[in-house]
C-alpha positions in Angstrom: 78.0 27.0 46.5 76.9 23.7 48.1 73.2 24.8 47.8 73.7 25.7 44.2 75.1 22.2 43.5 72.1 20.6 45.2 69.7 22.7 43.3 71.5 21.9 40.0 71.4 18.2 40.8 67.7 18.4 41.6 67.1 20.2 38.4 69.1 17.7 36.4 67.2 14.8 38.0 63.9 16.6 37.3 64.9 17.0 33.6 65.8 13.4 33.4 62.5 12.3 34.8 60.6 14.8 32.7 62.4 13.4 29.6 61.6 9.9 30.6 58.0 10.8 31.2 57.8 12.7 28.0 59.3 9.7 26.2 56.8 7.4 27.9 53.9 9.6 27.0 55.2 9.8 23.4 55.5 6.0 23.2 52.0 5.5 24.7 50.1 8.2 22.9 51.8 9.1 19.6 53.8 6.2 18.2 52.4 3.9 15.5 50.9 0.9 17.4 49.3 -1.1 14.5 50.6 -4.5 13.5 48.5 -5.4 10.5 49.6 -5.1 6.8 46.3 -4.0 5.2 45.6 -0.3 4.9 42.8 -0.5 7.4 40.8 -2.8 9.6 37.4 -2.6 11.2 36.2 -3.5 14.7 32.5 -4.0 15.6 31.4 -3.0 19.0 28.0 -4.5 20.0 25.3 -2.6 21.9 26.2 -3.0 25.6 29.7 -4.1 24.6 32.4 -3.9 27.2 36.0 -2.9 27.1 37.0 -6.6 27.3 35.1 -7.1 24.0 36.9 -4.2 22.4 40.3 -5.3 23.7 39.8 -8.8 22.3 39.2 -7.4 18.8 42.1 -4.9 19.1 44.7 -7.4 20.5 45.6 -9.0 17.2 45.7 -5.6 15.5 48.1 -3.9 17.8 51.8 -4.2 18.6 51.4 -3.4 22.3 48.0 -3.9 23.9 49.2 -3.0 27.4 50.2 0.5 26.2 46.8 0.9 24.6 45.2 -0.2 28.0 47.2 2.5 29.8 46.0 5.3 27.5 42.4 4.0 27.4 42.3 4.1 31.2 43.9 7.5 31.3 41.4 8.9 28.7 38.4 7.2 30.5 37.6 5.2 27.4 37.3 2.0 29.4 34.1 3.3 31.0 32.7 5.0 27.9 32.3 2.3 25.2 30.1 3.3 22.2 28.5 0.7 19.9 29.2 0.8 16.2 31.6 0.0 13.3 34.9 1.7 13.6 37.9 1.9 11.3 41.6 1.4 12.4 44.0 2.7 9.8 47.6 1.4 9.4 50.1 3.6 11.3 47.6 4.9 13.8 48.8 5.7 17.3 46.9 4.7 20.4 45.6 8.2 20.7 44.3 8.1 17.1 42.7 4.7 17.7 40.9 5.9 20.8 39.7 9.0 19.1 38.4 6.9 16.2 36.5 4.3 18.3 35.2 6.8 20.7 33.1 8.9 18.3 33.6 8.0 14.6 31.0 5.3 13.9 31.3 4.5 10.2 28.1 3.8 8.3 27.9 0.9 5.8 26.1 0.2 2.6 23.3 -2.2 3.3 21.7 -3.9 0.2 19.0 -6.4 -0.5 16.8 -7.6 -3.4 14.9 -10.6 -4.6 14.0 -11.9 -1.2 11.0 -14.4 -1.3 9.7 -13.6 2.1 10.3 -11.7 5.4 12.2 -14.6 6.9 14.7 -14.6 4.1 14.9 -10.8 4.1 15.6 -10.8 7.9 18.4 -13.4 7.3 19.9 -11.2 4.6 19.8 -8.0 6.8 21.2 -9.8 9.9 24.3 -10.6 7.9 24.9 -6.8 7.5 23.9 -5.2 10.7 23.9 -6.0 14.4 20.2 -6.9 14.7 19.6 -10.7 14.6 17.2 -12.3 12.2 14.7 -13.4 14.9 14.3 -9.9 16.3 14.0 -8.6 12.7 11.2 -11.1 11.9 9.4 -10.2 15.1 9.6 -6.5 14.3 8.5 -7.0 10.6 5.5 -9.1 11.6 4.3 -6.9 14.5 0.6 -6.7 13.9 0.1 -3.3 15.6 2.8 -1.8 13.4 1.3 -3.4 10.2 -2.3 -2.3 11.0 -1.1 1.2 11.8 0.6 1.5 8.4 -2.1 -0.2 6.2 -0.2 -3.5 5.8 -1.1 -7.1 6.5 1.2 -10.0 6.9 0.5 -10.9 3.3 1.6 -7.4 2.0 4.3 -6.6 4.6 7.2 -7.6 2.4 6.1 -4.8 0.0 7.3 -2.2 2.5 10.9 -3.1 1.9 11.9 -1.5 -1.4 15.0 -3.3 -2.7 17.9 -1.0 -3.0 21.2 0.0 -1.3 20.9 2.1 1.9 23.3 3.7 4.3 23.0 2.3 7.8 25.0 2.2 11.0 26.1 -1.3 11.9 24.6 -1.1 15.4 21.0 -0.5 14.0 18.4 -2.3 16.0 15.5 -4.3 14.4 13.0 -1.6 15.3 15.2 1.1 13.9 15.7 -0.8 10.7 11.9 -1.3 10.3 11.2 2.4 11.0 13.8 3.5 8.5 12.4 1.2 5.8 9.0 2.7 6.4 10.4 6.1 5.7 12.1 4.8 2.6 8.8 3.3 1.5 7.1 6.6 1.9 9.8 8.3 0.0 9.6 5.8 -2.8 5.8 6.4 -3.1 6.1 10.0 -4.2 3.3 12.0 -5.7 4.0 10.8 -9.2 3.9 7.1 -8.4 0.8 7.6 -6.2 -1.0 9.4 -9.1 -0.1 6.6 -11.5 -1.4 4.0 -9.1 -4.7 5.9 -8.7 -5.1 6.2 -12.4 -4.9 2.4 -12.7 -7.4 2.0 -9.9 -4.9 0.2 -7.7 -3.6 0.8 -4.2 0.1 0.9 -3.4 -0.1 -2.7 -2.0 -1.9 -3.9 -5.1 0.7 -2.4 -7.4 3.5 -4.2 -5.6 1.5 -7.4 -5.5 1.0 -7.3 -9.3 4.7 -6.3 -9.7 5.7 -9.4 -7.8 3.9 -11.5 -10.4 5.5 -9.5 -13.2 8.9 -9.9 -11.7 8.5 -13.7 -11.4 7.2 -13.9 -15.0 10.2 -12.1 -16.4 13.5 -10.6 -15.2 13.8 -8.7 -18.5 13.1 -5.1 -17.7 12.5 -4.4 -21.4 9.4 -6.6 -21.5 8.0 -6.2 -18.0 5.8 -3.2 -19.0 4.2 -5.4 -21.8 3.6 -8.2 -19.3 2.1 -5.7 -16.8 -0.1 -4.5 -19.7 -1.4 -8.0 -20.2 -2.4 -8.5 -16.6 -4.0 -5.0 -16.4 -6.0 -5.9 -19.6 -7.3 -9.0 -17.8 -8.2 -7.2 -14.6 -10.2 -4.6 -16.6 -12.5 -7.2 -18.1 -12.7 -9.4 -15.0 -10.6 -12.2 -16.6 -8.6 -14.3 -14.1 -4.9 -13.5 -14.1 -4.0 -17.2 -14.7 -0.4 -16.4 -13.7 1.8 -19.5 -13.4 4.1 -18.0 -10.7 1.1 -17.8 -8.4 0.5 -21.6 -8.8 4.1 -22.2 -7.9 3.7 -20.0 -4.8 0.6 -21.8 -3.8 2.3 -25.2 -4.1 5.4 -24.1 -2.1 3.1 -23.4 0.9 2.2 -27.1 1.0 4.3 -29.7 2.9 4.7 -32.0 -0.1 6.4 -29.3 -2.1 9.0 -28.3 0.5 12.5 -28.7 -0.9 11.0 -29.2 -4.4 11.7 -27.0 -7.4 8.8 -26.8 -9.9 10.2 -26.4 -13.4 7.0 -27.1 -15.2 3.5 -26.0 -14.2 1.0 -28.8 -14.6 -2.8 -29.1 -14.4 -2.4 -30.6 -10.9 -1.0 -27.3 -9.7 -4.1 -25.5 -11.0 -6.2 -27.6 -8.6 -4.5 -26.3 -5.4 -7.2 -24.5 -3.4 -5.3 -21.3 -2.4 -6.3 -17.6 -2.5 -3.0 -17.2 -4.4 -4.2 -19.6 -7.2 -5.1 -17.0 -9.9 -6.5 -19.8 -12.1 -9.1 -20.6 -9.4 -9.7 -17.1 -8.1 -10.2 -13.9 -10.1 -8.4 -10.7 -9.2 -5.2 -10.1 -7.4 -4.0 -12.5 -4.7 -3.9 -11.3 -1.1 -0.3 -10.2 -1.3 3.1 -10.6 -2.8 4.6 -13.9 -4.0 8.1 -12.5 -3.9 10.0 -9.2 -3.5 9.8 -7.4 -6.9 12.6 -5.3 -8.3 11.9 -1.6 -8.7 11.8 -2.1 -12.5 8.8 -4.4 -12.1 7.0 -1.9 -9.8 7.6 0.9 -12.3 6.5 -1.4 -15.1 3.1 -1.8 -13.5 2.9 1.9 -13.0 4.0 2.6 -16.6 2.5 -0.4 -18.5 2.6 -0.8 -22.2 -0.7 0.0 -23.9 -1.7 -2.8 -26.2 -4.4 -5.4 -27.0 -2.5 -8.5 -25.8 -4.3 -10.8 -23.3 -1.9 -13.8 -23.4 1.8 -14.6 -23.4 3.9 -17.7 -23.3 7.6 -18.4 -22.8 9.6 -18.2 -26.1 11.4 -21.4 -26.7 13.6 -19.7 -29.4 14.6 -16.9 -27.1 14.8 -18.2 -23.5 14.0 -15.6 -20.9 11.6 -13.8 -23.2 8.0 -14.3 -24.2 5.7 -14.4 -27.2 2.5 -12.3 -26.9 -0.9 -13.0 -28.4 -4.2 -11.2 -28.8 -6.3 -14.4 -29.3 -6.5 -17.6 -27.4 -5.9 -19.7 -30.5 -2.6 -17.9 -31.1 -1.6 -18.2 -27.5 -2.4 -22.0 -27.5 -0.1 -22.4 -30.5 2.7 -20.5 -28.7 2.2 -22.5 -25.5 2.3 -25.8 -27.3 5.6 -24.8 -28.9 7.1 -24.1 -25.5 5.6 -27.3 -24.0 7.3 -29.3 -26.8 10.6 -27.6 -25.9 10.2 -28.6 -22.2 9.4 -32.2 -23.2 12.4 -32.3 -25.5 14.6 -31.2 -22.6 13.2 -33.9 -20.3 11.5 -31.4 -18.1 8.3 -33.1 -17.0 7.6 -31.5 -13.6 
């Protein structure tokens, strides 16, 4: 009888401890441990990030960080940190959170357009993924990479086709560059390549001309007509005489830094630059800005016509008047110049 009582007491004590342990495990592993009011929150774990880094981000999001620490140690997460962007949903337990940040790296939508140069593009990209702008600029300008893929520093911006793409946050500068090269190759499908060949232009030349078309007009409906004007000029060896290239040439000079040119003047036509299409015939060495896809496709699908000139339309701002003769063009240009003068725009 005495032994039975001892065994019963031991059993009861064991059950109590088992219950306490089960309750502790339940509290640590399975109970809601989030403290934020939104439906979800994100944490960003850098490449070579440590548990301390993760903990600092989680601390304001959790009710009890010590319980999270205990389970993270038990599940060996502390020594198995993975870089990436991870989601924490309202009501998650510690176990759910660890499972999420251990293996469920969430991609994001990365977008860019209308970037004037690689430095600006790198700045835009670095705001969206882990890679910093300096590393991105270095990767984008790598001469061996450019030469290997038929680019120069003047045409390198054309490799980055403006659009939205899915990326992991912890993408490196090299990984970003290599992915964009693949997207560029995908963009230049057989159809686009055939159209460029029919025009007698390389892919880089198409994008260079598209950058001028894009700067001339943001109206997709008239971009094919503008592209047709420039292609007509190229066919007969006439200089492009594109005002946006004069602005680009000026902006490379110290005296035009932090200056916005609102009116192209004769003095701008005297700037000796390979981008000055009044001074030098043919296409400039490279892009003057990042063109939209609509401008690229406008060059590849130009309107067929007999126009050789166009000038901004003072009666319909943002659009242009087209002309077949120089005399008609001069009349259109004078009308727009009078409009600028009336607005007090002199430079």
